[in-house]
LUMDODO-23544 format. One line per 8 residues: for each residue x negated, z negated, y of C-alpha. Coordinates in pm, whole numbers, plus 50000, padded with zeros to 5 digits. Layout:
residues N
X:Z:Y ~ ...
***
This chain:
residues 806
52231:55463:47119 ~ 52415:55581:47433 ~ 52341:55433:47768 ~ 52691:55294:47787 ~ 52624:55088:47479 ~ 52342:54915:47656 ~ 52427:54576:47809 ~ 52257:54379:48083
52116:54031:48035 ~ 52347:53839:48266 ~ 52096:53576:48378 ~ 51784:53777:48448 ~ 51704:53802:48818 ~ 51604:54167:48821 ~ 51665:54474:48617 ~ 51829:54518:48275
51727:54446:47918 ~ 51848:54577:47585 ~ 52135:54379:47440 ~ 52012:54162:47156 ~ 52282:54300:46927 ~ 52171:54655:46992 ~ 51831:54598:46832 ~ 51939:54351:46565
51894:54514:46223 ~ 52193:54316:46100 ~ 52419:54547:46298 ~ 52348:54818:46038 ~ 52478:54600:45756 ~ 52828:54623:45618 ~ 53098:54403:45753 ~ 53083:54166:45460
52707:54132:45430 ~ 52651:53877:45703 ~ 52882:53666:45908 ~ 52635:53657:46192 ~ 52664:54033:46231 ~ 53035:54000:46304 ~ 52979:53770:46607 ~ 53005:53918:46953
52776:53855:47248 ~ 52981:53676:47517 ~ 52843:53906:47783 ~ 52935:54231:47606 ~ 53116:54504:47802 ~ 53325:54577:47498 ~ 53627:54346:47500 ~ 53839:54563:47276
53822:54667:46909 ~ 53491:54702:46735 ~ 53496:54990:46491 ~ 53258:54848:46237 ~ 53332:54477:46255 ~ 53706:54454:46258 ~ 53916:54294:46527 ~ 53716:54014:46685
53797:53806:46987 ~ 53527:53710:47231 ~ 53534:53330:47180 ~ 53452:53254:47540 ~ 53718:53487:47675 ~ 53965:53330:47437 ~ 53877:52988:47566 ~ 53951:53090:47920
54251:53309:47851 ~ 54376:53329:47492 ~ 54599:53625:47578 ~ 54318:53840:47712 ~ 54260:54042:47396 ~ 54224:54384:47553 ~ 54241:54287:47917 ~ 53991:54173:48172
53939:53803:48197 ~ 54181:53648:48440 ~ 53999:53499:48739 ~ 54088:53148:48856 ~ 54334:53137:49140 ~ 54215:52813:49298 ~ 54091:52872:49653 ~ 53766:52691:49579
53705:52894:49262 ~ 53702:53232:49434 ~ 53409:53444:49310 ~ 53107:53511:49527 ~ 53221:53856:49631 ~ 53518:53714:49813 ~ 53291:53504:50028 ~ 53001:53738:50079
53091:53823:50440 ~ 53172:53473:50560 ~ 52942:53313:50814 ~ 52941:52936:50830 ~ 52977:52822:51192 ~ 52880:52465:51095 ~ 52556:52507:50910 ~ 52364:52194:50816
52130:52032:51062 ~ 51862:52091:50802 ~ 51904:52458:50876 ~ 51956:52448:51248 ~ 51623:52289:51329 ~ 51415:52470:51072 ~ 51041:52452:51133 ~ 50806:52744:51068
50694:52758:50710 ~ 50374:52570:50650 ~ 50084:52691:50442 ~ 50152:52613:50081 ~ 50525:52690:50108 ~ 50483:53053:50007 ~ 50617:52977:49662 ~ 50956:52903:49819
50998:53227:50014 ~ 50820:53528:49875 ~ 50989:53825:50038 ~ 51228:53917:50314 ~ 51494:53958:50043 ~ 51440:53595:49948 ~ 51480:53489:50311 ~ 51803:53684:50326
51919:53520:50005 ~ 51841:53174:50142 ~ 52043:53258:50453 ~ 52343:53342:50233 ~ 52291:53016:50041 ~ 52294:52811:50361 ~ 52606:52994:50482 ~ 52795:52854:50182
52729:52501:50304 ~ 53029:52367:50497 ~ 53014:51989:50441 ~ 53323:51787:50525 ~ 53128:51467:50593 ~ 53206:51287:50267 ~ 52916:51089:50128 ~ 52885:51008:49758
52622:50791:49595 ~ 52555:51011:49292 ~ 52270:50802:49149 ~ 52493:50637:48880 ~ 52609:50984:48780 ~ 52252:51114:48758 ~ 52158:50814:48545 ~ 52434:50906:48298
52320:51270:48306 ~ 51967:51159:48223 ~ 52091:50956:47926 ~ 52297:51248:47798 ~ 52032:51520:47819 ~ 51764:51304:47657 ~ 51985:51174:47379 ~ 52153:51509:47313
51839:51714:47243 ~ 51943:51890:46919 ~ 51592:51973:46794 ~ 51254:51882:46937 ~ 50895:51943:46828 ~ 50658:51654:46775 ~ 50529:51660:47132 ~ 50872:51687:47293
51018:51442:47044 ~ 50766:51185:47165 ~ 50855:51267:47527 ~ 51227:51222:47453 ~ 51159:50886:47289 ~ 50946:50782:47586 ~ 51226:50875:47827 ~ 51482:50681:47625
51261:50371:47614 ~ 51209:50396:47989 ~ 51585:50419:48044 ~ 51645:50115:47824 ~ 51380:49919:48014 ~ 51544:50002:48345 ~ 51879:49893:48205 ~ 52053:50028:48517
52415:49912:48516 ~ 52675:50181:48564 ~ 52807:50008:48874 ~ 52989:50251:49098 ~ 53018:50514:48822 ~ 53391:50466:48769 ~ 53457:50490:49139 ~ 53256:50809:49184
53414:50971:48878 ~ 53754:50910:49032 ~ 53647:51166:49290 ~ 53414:51392:49094 ~ 53549:51405:48737 ~ 53779:51697:48813 ~ 53516:51897:49011 ~ 53275:51846:48719
53532:51979:48470 ~ 53622:52262:48704 ~ 53259:52368:48747 ~ 53207:52348:48369 ~ 53495:52588:48320 ~ 53366:52817:48594 ~ 53023:52835:48428 ~ 53188:52932:48096
53406:53184:48275 ~ 53114:53344:48460 ~ 52907:53366:48144 ~ 53197:53526:47959 ~ 53251:53766:48248 ~ 52887:53891:48224 ~ 52787:53778:48574 ~ 52416:53734:48641
52258:53399:48722 ~ 52238:53455:49098 ~ 52601:53560:49130 ~ 52713:53267:48917 ~ 52506:53024:49122 ~ 52641:53161:49448 ~ 52994:53133:49316 ~ 52933:52769:49227
52791:52703:49574 ~ 53107:52850:49729 ~ 53319:52632:49502 ~ 53121:52328:49611 ~ 53086:52427:49975 ~ 53233:52105:50119 ~ 52994:51870:49935 ~ 52649:51755:50040
52352:51922:49869 ~ 52279:51628:49639 ~ 52644:51612:49532 ~ 52656:51987:49462 ~ 52354:51953:49233 ~ 52485:51640:49061 ~ 52827:51798:48989 ~ 52673:52115:48843
52415:51917:48647 ~ 52692:51693:48509 ~ 52895:52000:48407 ~ 52598:52134:48211 ~ 52519:51786:48068 ~ 52875:51764:47940 ~ 52838:52095:47752 ~ 52489:52008:47632
52600:51661:47522 ~ 52896:51797:47323 ~ 52669:52046:47146 ~ 52402:51782:47077 ~ 52663:51534:46952 ~ 52795:51792:46705 ~ 52445:51880:46582 ~ 52357:51512:46527
52683:51418:46352 ~ 52788:51713:46136 ~ 52560:51620:45841 ~ 52739:51281:45803 ~ 53070:51300:45988 ~ 53348:51497:45805 ~ 53526:51592:46127 ~ 53204:51707:46291
53118:51899:45973 ~ 53449:52088:45978 ~ 53406:52180:46345 ~ 53047:52283:46279 ~ 53153:52512:45993 ~ 53399:52693:46218 ~ 53116:52738:46470 ~ 52878:52841:46187
52644:52572:46311 ~ 52480:52496:45973 ~ 52361:52856:45947 ~ 52232:52849:46305 ~ 52038:52529:46239 ~ 51862:52687:45941 ~ 51624:52850:46190 ~ 51486:52514:46313
51137:52654:46365 ~ 51256:52904:46625 ~ 51513:52667:46775 ~ 51245:52405:46835 ~ 51067:52642:47071 ~ 51386:52723:47259 ~ 51497:52361:47299 ~ 51146:52248:47388
51154:52503:47671 ~ 51502:52382:47775 ~ 51381:52022:47763 ~ 51088:52103:47995 ~ 51324:52270:48239 ~ 51571:51980:48225 ~ 51292:51736:48308 ~ 51206:51936:48620
51575:51961:48712 ~ 51607:51583:48691 ~ 51298:51524:48904 ~ 51408:51771:49171 ~ 51759:51625:49172 ~ 51621:51275:49228 ~ 51408:51403:49517 ~ 51710:51569:49678
51899:51239:49647 ~ 51606:51054:49807 ~ 51623:51287:50108 ~ 51997:51226:50131 ~ 51939:50850:50117 ~ 51689:50872:50401 ~ 51935:51064:50618 ~ 52239:50846:50547
52076:50500:50543 ~ 52083:50454:50920 ~ 52074:50076:50885 ~ 51746:50098:50696 ~ 51572:50399:50849 ~ 51564:50503:51211 ~ 51607:50881:51191 ~ 51383:51001:51469
51364:51362:51579 ~ 51016:51381:51427 ~ 51148:51258:51091 ~ 51444:51496:51102 ~ 51214:51791:51168 ~ 50994:51680:50879 ~ 51294:51663:50645 ~ 51387:52017:50748
51057:52144:50609 ~ 51161:52027:50260 ~ 51407:52320:50228 ~ 51670:52113:50048 ~ 51904:52409:50016 ~ 51635:52605:49832 ~ 51574:52320:49591 ~ 51948:52278:49531
51997:52651:49466 ~ 51721:52672:49204 ~ 51832:52350:49033 ~ 52189:52476:49005 ~ 52060:52813:48886 ~ 51853:52636:48620 ~ 52164:52447:48505 ~ 52350:52778:48480
52067:52927:48275 ~ 52052:52633:48036 ~ 52429:52638:47992 ~ 52420:53012:47919 ~ 52157:52963:47651 ~ 52366:52701:47472 ~ 52685:52911:47502 ~ 52508:53224:47377
52365:53032:47084 ~ 52715:52921:46983 ~ 52864:53266:47042 ~ 52621:53498:46863 ~ 52404:53272:46651 ~ 52117:53441:46465 ~ 52096:53740:46697 ~ 52046:53511:46994
51794:53295:46809 ~ 51576:53602:46761 ~ 51604:53698:47130 ~ 51311:53614:47357 ~ 51444:53748:47686 ~ 51583:53416:47807 ~ 51268:53226:47705 ~ 51075:53405:47977
51350:53321:48226 ~ 51342:52953:48127 ~ 50962:52942:48160 ~ 50979:53110:48500 ~ 51243:52867:48624 ~ 51040:52570:48499 ~ 50737:52693:48692 ~ 50954:52757:48998
51102:52407:48993 ~ 50757:52255:48934 ~ 50636:52415:49258 ~ 50949:52304:49444 ~ 50909:51951:49305 ~ 50549:51934:49423 ~ 50654:52042:49772 ~ 50946:51796:49785
50725:51506:49681 ~ 50468:51591:49946 ~ 50732:51596:50217 ~ 50890:51278:50080 ~ 50556:51101:50095 ~ 50516:51212:50455 ~ 50869:51091:50533 ~ 50807:50750:50380
50479:50731:50566 ~ 50658:50799:50896 ~ 50933:50552:50807 ~ 50678:50285:50718 ~ 50489:50347:51041 ~ 50812:50307:51239 ~ 50912:49998:51041 ~ 50572:49840:51095
50581:49924:51465 ~ 50926:49766:51503 ~ 50821:49465:51297 ~ 50507:49425:51509 ~ 50706:49438:51834 ~ 50959:49191:51692 ~ 50676:48958:51590 ~ 50527:48970:51940
50865:48887:52093 ~ 50906:48602:51846 ~ 50563:48460:51931 ~ 50657:48456:52299 ~ 50995:48290:52238 ~ 51027:47906:52245 ~ 51150:47749:51920 ~ 51276:47409:51806
51024:47394:51523 ~ 50765:47617:51354 ~ 50975:47731:51057 ~ 51092:48062:51202 ~ 50742:48169:51304 ~ 50589:48065:50972 ~ 50862:48241:50771 ~ 50783:48564:50956
50406:48529:50918 ~ 50435:48439:50550 ~ 50719:48646:50407 ~ 50869:48514:50084 ~ 51060:48764:49868 ~ 51333:48662:49624 ~ 51316:48298:49735 ~ 50967:48253:49592
50769:47947:49698 ~ 50524:48106:49943 ~ 50246:47843:49953 ~ 49995:47714:49703 ~ 49901:47347:49739 ~ 49526:47338:49676 ~ 49520:46960:49624 ~ 49798:46932:49366
49760:47289:49232 ~ 50126:47387:49259 ~ 50357:47617:49455 ~ 50541:47463:49750 ~ 50779:47574:50026 ~ 50708:47612:50396 ~ 50888:47283:50461 ~ 50562:47095:50401
50447:47239:50736 ~ 50760:47158:50934 ~ 50683:47017:51283 ~ 50312:46987:51211 ~ 50012:47135:51384 ~ 49910:47428:51162 ~ 49566:47586:51154 ~ 49587:47937:51010
49254:48008:50842 ~ 49205:48385:50864 ~ 48943:48548:50644 ~ 48892:48824:50394 ~ 48813:48755:50029 ~ 48440:48741:50100 ~ 48442:48411:50287 ~ 48099:48249:50246
48067:47954:50004 ~ 47881:47766:50279 ~ 48179:47794:50513 ~ 48415:47673:50241 ~ 48183:47380:50170 ~ 48172:47266:50534 ~ 48547:47319:50582 ~ 48613:47127:50264
48401:46837:50394 ~ 48576:46830:50733 ~ 48924:46857:50580 ~ 48856:46577:50333 ~ 48716:46360:50615 ~ 49033:46411:50821 ~ 49251:46301:50530 ~ 49066:45976:50464
49270:45814:50742 ~ 49598:46011:50742 ~ 49760:45784:51002 ~ 49517:45883:51274 ~ 49666:46123:51532 ~ 49376:46368:51481 ~ 49465:46389:51110 ~ 49813:46524:51181
49737:46887:51103 ~ 49741:47118:50802 ~ 49532:47420:50717 ~ 49681:47736:50561 ~ 49456:48013:50433 ~ 49586:48362:50509 ~ 49378:48624:50325 ~ 49350:48927:50552
49372:49210:50301 ~ 49503:49547:50419 ~ 49619:49709:50095 ~ 49692:50032:50281 ~ 49316:50082:50325 ~ 49193:49948:49992 ~ 49404:49926:49677 ~ 49461:49588:49515
49262:49575:49192 ~ 49223:49330:48906 ~ 48878:49240:49038 ~ 49027:49155:49379 ~ 49300:48949:49215 ~ 49036:48748:49027 ~ 48834:48703:49347 ~ 49144:48586:49533
49228:48331:49264 ~ 48867:48209:49260 ~ 48859:48152:49637 ~ 49207:47999:49636 ~ 49112:47753:49360 ~ 48817:47627:49570 ~ 49039:47526:49864 ~ 49198:47179:49888
49437:47288:50165 ~ 49738:47519:50151 ~ 49706:47892:50102 ~ 49940:48190:50081 ~ 50050:48225:49719 ~ 49961:48596:49717 ~ 49832:48846:49980 ~ 50142:49062:49923
50341:48803:50120 ~ 50157:48906:50436 ~ 50335:49203:50592 ~ 50126:49489:50738 ~ 50278:49410:51080 ~ 50132:49058:51052 ~ 49794:49205:50953 ~ 49812:49421:51266
49896:49116:51478 ~ 49604:48925:51326 ~ 49364:49205:51415 ~ 49498:49328:51748 ~ 49646:49013:51904 ~ 49431:48740:51756 ~ 49115:48954:51745 ~ 49022:48900:51380
48710:49096:51284 ~ 48589:48983:50941 ~ 48439:48651:51059 ~ 48664:48356:50963 ~ 48898:48239:51236 ~ 49137:47949:51295 ~ 49461:48024:51483 ~ 49639:47708:51599
50019:47677:51603 ~ 50177:47368:51754 ~ 50478:47190:51591 ~ 50712:47437:51766 ~ 50522:47738:51629 ~ 50363:47827:51961 ~ 50010:47966:51950 ~ 49786:47726:52144
49447:47871:52047 ~ 49367:48203:51887 ~ 49039:48068:51747 ~ 48963:47698:51710 ~ 48689:47769:51458 ~ 48412:47693:51707 ~ 48581:47368:51817 ~ 48609:47249:51459
48245:47341:51392 ~ 48122:47151:51699 ~ 48343:46839:51705 ~ 48533:46836:51377 ~ 48867:46653:51385 ~ 48781:46506:51725 ~ 48884:46845:51865 ~ 49248:46782:51767
49494:46926:51874 ~ 49248:47218:51909 ~ 49389:47354:52233 ~ 49194:47530:52506 ~ 49261:47231:52732 ~ 49112:46997:52473 ~ 48806:47221:52441 ~ 48751:47214:52816
48791:46835:52827 ~ 48537:46785:52547 ~ 48278:46998:52724 ~ 48324:46803:53046 ~ 48234:46485:52859 ~ 47937:46647:52688 ~ 47566:46639:52780 ~ 47274:46810:52613
47118:46567:52365 ~ 46997:46539:52007 ~ 47339:46422:51886 ~ 47507:46741:52010 ~ 47227:46957:51873 ~ 47182:46803:51529 ~ 47514:46628:51467 ~ 47533:46517:51103
47294:46759:50930 ~ 47096:46449:50828 ~ 47232:46095:50838 ~ 46881:45961:50912 ~ 46907:46102:51265 ~ 47159:45835:51373 ~ 46939:45567:51217 ~ 46632:45695:51403
46829:45704:51731 ~ 46941:45347:51673 ~ 46583:45239:51605 ~ 46464:45400:51929 ~ 46225:45640:51756 ~ 46114:45978:51883 ~ 46269:46262:51685 ~ 46127:46610:51633
46335:46898:51497 ~ 46131:47206:51416 ~ 46182:47540:51245 ~ 46022:47868:51149 ~ 45904:48046:50835 ~ 45523:48052:50871 ~ 45401:47779:50638 ~ 45050:47785:50789
45189:47715:51135 ~ 45405:47440:50983 ~ 45099:47275:50830 ~ 44900:47298:51154 ~ 45187:47179:51374 ~ 45290:46881:51160 ~ 44929:46771:51119 ~ 44852:46792:51494
45180:46627:51593 ~ 45133:46343:51347 ~ 44783:46283:51485 ~ 44916:46271:51844 ~ 45190:46025:51751 ~ 44944:45799:51573 ~ 44699:45812:51862 ~ 44972:45735:52118
45127:45471:51890 ~ 45463:45648:51917 ~ 45706:45607:51620 ~ 45793:45970:51538 ~ 46014:46126:51271 ~ 46006:46502:51209 ~ 46280:46709:51040 ~ 46244:47071:50924
46560:47281:50989 ~ 46429:47621:50877 ~ 46599:47935:51006 ~ 46945:48083:51022 ~ 47058:48228:50688 ~ 46804:48025:50485 ~ 46655:48241:50216 ~ 46394:48191:49949
46108:48151:50195 ~ 46279:47857:50367 ~ 46347:47699:50028 ~ 45981:47736:49932 ~ 45872:47592:50268 ~ 46100:47291:50217 ~ 45951:47232:49873 ~ 45593:47255:50006
45670:47021:50297 ~ 45806:46762:50058 ~ 45519:46794:49811 ~ 45258:46770:50085 ~ 45456:46502:50269 ~ 45439:46692:50596 ~ 45779:46577:50725 ~ 46142:46524:50634
46350:46827:50532 ~ 46723:46896:50529 ~ 46795:46850:50162 ~ 47098:47078:50139 ~ 47038:47441:50230 ~ 47406:47466:50328 ~ 47346:47213:50605 ~ 47059:47428:50736
47308:47717:50750 ~ 47560:47488:50925 ~ 47303:47378:51185 ~ 47260:47738:51305 ~ 47628:47836:51268 ~ 47728:47534:51472 ~ 47471:47620:51739 ~ 47614:47972:51754
47965:47825:51785 ~ 47842:47621:52082 ~ 47722:47941:52246 ~ 48059:48114:52191 ~ 48261:47817:52308 ~ 48042:47751:52610 ~ 48039:48114:52728 ~ 48419:48106:52748
48415:47813:52989 ~ 48443:47888:53358 ~ 48077:47803:53427 ~ 47817:48062:53539 ~ 47542:48094:53283 ~ 47267:48069:53544 ~ 47381:47719:53645 ~ 47486:47590:53304
47203:47372:53163 ~ 47375:47321:52827 ~ 47422:47695:52775 ~ 47061:47760:52872 ~ 46936:47511:52612 ~ 47163:47663:52345 ~ 47036:48013:52425 ~ 46677:47889:52415
46707:47742:52063 ~ 46890:48054:51939 ~ 46620:48274:52090 ~ 46355:48068:51908 ~ 46523:48155:51581 ~ 46527:48522:51681 ~ 46147:48524:51714 ~ 45889:48529:51438
45725:48208:51561 ~ 45786:47843:51495 ~ 45944:47610:51750 ~ 46010:47240:51807 ~ 46246:47007:51997 ~ 46143:46649:52083 ~ 46389:46377:52177 ~ 46415:46003:52231
46755:45844:52253 ~ 47038:46051:52405 ~ 46873:46138:52735 ~ 46515:46259:52696 ~ 46457:46607:52543 ~ 46201:46885:52558 ~ 46127:47197:52353 ~ 45872:47472:52317
45763:47777:52121 ~ 45533:47735:51827 ~ 45205:47864:51975 ~ 45258:47683:52304 ~ 45351:47348:52155 ~ 45065:47363:51905 ~ 44825:47426:52196 ~ 44963:47121:52379
44929:46898:52072 ~ 44573:47010:52009 ~ 44486:46934:52376 ~ 44623:46579:52362 ~ 44297:46439:52492 ~ 44372:46599:52832 ~ 44704:46418:52880 ~ 44687:46110:52656
44624:45889:52955 ~ 44975:45972:53082 ~ 45136:45830:52770 ~ 45147:45456:52831 ~ 45428:45377:52583 ~ 45713:45541:52391 ~ 45926:45584:52704 ~ 45667:45815:52865
45592:46032:52560 ~ 45874:46288:52584 ~ 45865:46326:52967 ~ 45484:46374:52959 ~ 45512:46630:52676 ~ 45778:46815:52876 ~ 45548:46838:53181 ~ 45261:46968:52970
45480:47240:52817 ~ 45607:47348:53159 ~ 45255:47358:53303 ~ 45139:47591:53026 ~ 45449:47813:53054 ~ 45358:48176:53117 ~ 45579:48413:53319 ~ 45508:48675:53055
45757:48638:52771 ~ 45986:48830:52538 ~ 46299:48637:52455 ~ 46536:48763:52185 ~ 46887:48633:52128 ~ 47023:48766:51796 ~ 47393:48727:51718 ~ 47580:48867:51415
47781:49183:51481 ~ 48106:49023:51364 ~ 48113:48734:51609 ~ 48407:48875:51807 ~ 48367:48775:52174 ~ 48041:48908:52321 ~ 47996:48847:52696 ~ 47888:49142:52903
47619:48937:53080 ~ 47373:48695:52920 ~ 47086:48543:53121 ~ 46742:48464:52983 ~ 46677:48094:52926 ~ 46314:48140:53036 ~ 46358:48318:53370 ~ 46738:48330:53432
46736:48709:53463 ~ 47003:48920:53286 ~ 46899:49016:52935 ~ 46917:49373:52807 ~ 47158:49440:52522 ~ 47038:49628:52213 ~ 47189:49708:51875 ~ 46973:49596:51584
47005:49683:51215 ~ 46824:49445:50985 ~ 46760:49429:50612 ~ 46569:49121:50496 ~ 46467:49118:50130 ~ 46243:48839:50008
***
């Protein structure tokens, strides 16, 4: 065959390939032996008479210009349909801002620009872009395109058939109404038809894929990138849909059958095995085209939604790195390629079915768009991350301003802190087990209970007890408050799982007060406020809002632990007033951990609280102390309070003490925990008062008891009434009790027992000591200076890691 009889594949990027007809053995058959042999390739150079096949008209040329039998195809005369060559020297003076501020290519973008020729090509692509400022929401159009291309698939293999069905089911589930479609088609229906005709014309006029794509870009120069892609995609979808509709209907519809016969479609469809491969490849490419198109639209939405997104310079520069023009070019080129495959299949039938040249092109384009899609999604994720950061920053600043602004009631503040979407009831009533609105909190004092999902059962038990106690007499002024649990869960750091949902529901069900219906109602800006402004750091916290929504205390937890509802309205002023009325006595120290204490006080008995873990010391101490009390004829009651975080050893000690009748014990281990937590709360509350630690007798006593718990020894506190108290370490106090014979003459009656014991302990006090004050690492406020309760000198600060397994 002569070189002039060779034709060039119009849609390959580089080089030339043999024309499929040239190697088709059917060309050697007689004119009547096969109809398929008489069909002409739409890209053929020969538009005249064929010597062996009779007079045939190129069907695509005829469609464009029925009179062009032996003449070149007439080019369109519309100014916006001028071929690429007419525009090749134009330079766009108003290139897109996406081009003007282009950033250097990042690593990983090499798949977008491979050579200097590609860079030059991209420059020509961007020069075609002369937007006139019109903005179209093409999402309804893309939704219709998606329906068409998935429903129109003529033939699909089992795998792709399942994918098509999955896509269709997803579309039906979305049930997106075609709102806005009619309006947008009023503007874009003609451009879609025009581009469809141009694609047919370019294919018939044997132009390659790049030239055709560039011509389309010139025709669509005034539109935004997403609109260019949507118009071209719609033009292809129209052609693809018409072909698919004919394939689906010709077996049953007489009209479709007649049209199909003229197009020799039944004979084409006989080769279903080969066609499946071709349409599976087209389907893969279409999927990538849809995904890239949606990404391009998302970028457009970000840039045009000024009311929703603040387009900062940083965000604009980030969008520039997405190379939207590149993505648009390759998506349009893919649409051109797919359209050419369908047109060639109609035009030359069996010869084209046997051709594999375009299959490689389709596969290459699919891979190309997959890389582009991956890059676009990465940049989109970065954009949304920046947008969310800006939104959260603005929301945080707005929240701070709102907290500083006076209000008539607390509704505005609460509605910001607890955000309800779609008019959902935002609160869960733990007493009645139902959803309620924020109105139940209107003009009330609100205590926001801040905690994570791991709030200790002991804390819930004590809070439950205090809350129930406050509601027994609802008409009391100190009962006029409500508690709302706000779970502090930052889902940006840890994903929300089914296990966390179950944990949340479990904790919520155990609370009799109000709680947020779901953690998703707490905005990240509120989480930031909770952590940065209110100082939340894992340990539960109570933030107090007055009836006007003003924050009056960023942590009333310690007040509630020390005084219960008597601390109402839980303000800093109330805390200061309560401390001014307070003295160090057994009532402050022990409170209600055992109801017998108030009975013993009323009976005028001496009371001994003691703790520690060494059961041998406990036996020796209780035995010696009981002997002293009997000898001095002093009515004495002893109560074992264990250690902080009571574990198995404390439980065993309590059991032994009861069996051996050594003393009373705190029956509920939770109350032992509360005794130490409350003592720690006293320390925190007292250190925030404007009283120097060296001259604060209450703080010194609190530190002393806490330091006893930090040691490995036992300890004891003795008291009579609300005035007399003394305390000592285990070894020292045991020594005093065993030496009772030396000081028994000083004890004349019950009124002299505690003062005499105090003098004996002070006389035996040694200047050599090692006092340890251990506080949990999540306590929040830690003063820079803490003085020793033994010698009043500043204590050194260490960091301790402890693991206690019993």
